[in-house]
C-alpha positions in Angstrom: 18.4 -2.4 16.5 20.5 -1.5 19.3 19.5 2.0 21.1 24.3 1.5 20.8 24.1 1.8 17.5 26.1 4.4 15.3 24.8 7.7 15.7 22.8 9.8 12.6 24.9 13.0 12.2 22.8 15.8 10.4 23.8 16.8 7.3 20.9 18.9 5.7 17.5 19.4 7.2 14.7 21.0 4.9 11.5 21.7 6.8 9.0 19.8 4.5 5.2 21.8 5.2 3.3 19.7 6.1 5.0 16.8 7.1 7.8 17.7 9.4 11.5 17.9 8.6 13.8 16.1 6.3 17.3 15.3 7.4 20.2 14.1 5.4 22.7 12.0 7.0 26.2 13.3 6.9 29.0 10.4 6.2 29.5 7.9 7.9 26.3 7.3 6.6 25.3 4.6 9.8 24.5 1.4 9.1 20.8 1.2 10.9 19.4 3.2 8.8 20.5 0.7 5.3 18.2 -2.6 7.6 14.6 -1.4 7.3 12.4 -0.8 4.9 10.8 2.1 3.6 8.4 4.4 6.0 9.7 2.1 8.3 8.3 4.4 12.2 11.5 5.1 14.5 11.5 6.0 17.5 14.1 8.4 18.3 17.0 10.8 20.8 17.1 14.2 18.6 20.5 15.8 20.4 21.6 19.1 20.3 24.1 21.1 21.7 23.4 23.1 25.1 20.1 21.3 24.8 18.1 18.6 26.3 17.2 15.6 24.2 14.5 15.9 22.4 12.3 11.9 21.5 11.0 12.3 18.0 9.0 9.9 15.8 10.4 9.8 12.1 10.1 7.5 9.2 13.0 6.1 6.8 12.7 7.7 3.2 14.4 7.8 0.2 15.0 10.9 -1.8 17.2 10.9 -4.9 18.9 14.0 -6.8 19.5 14.2 -10.6 21.6 12.1 -11.4 23.2 10.9 -8.4 21.6 7.6 -6.8 19.4 7.0 -4.2 20.0 8.3 -0.5 17.9 7.1 2.7 17.4 10.0 4.8 14.9 10.7 7.8 11.4 12.4 8.3 11.4 13.9 11.4 7.3 13.5 12.7 7.7 16.3 14.8 8.5 20.3 15.4 12.5 19.9 17.0 11.7 23.6 18.1 14.2 25.3 15.7 16.8 24.6 13.3 19.5 21.6 12.9 22.2 22.9 13.8 25.6 21.5 12.3 26.2 19.1 15.5 22.7 17.7 16.0 22.7 13.7 15.6 20.0 11.5 16.3 20.1 7.9 18.2 18.0 5.3 17.4 15.8 4.3 20.4 13.2 1.5 18.8 12.1 0.8 15.6 9.0 0.2 15.8 7.7 -2.0 12.6 4.5 -2.8 11.8 3.3 0.4 13.7 1.4 3.7 12.3 3.0 6.7 13.8 
């Protein structure tokens, strides 16, 4: 996958104690999120207004809520150092096939 792929704009984030931060994409969902298998490890850069980019590992997860179809999300394995406010986005750096975080 290309580092120039469409960014993952954060629509919602939820802290999952003991696991990290689960982030759901805003529309449109980047196409690179659908390709790899669930739990695939990724190297990402978190961009937030007024802050330097932060490298974070993540895995691709899937969640569902009520009657809605499952949607893919990212589980960030690290502390982004605060809330992920509107305007934050993630850039794909690499897919780490068959590697554990």
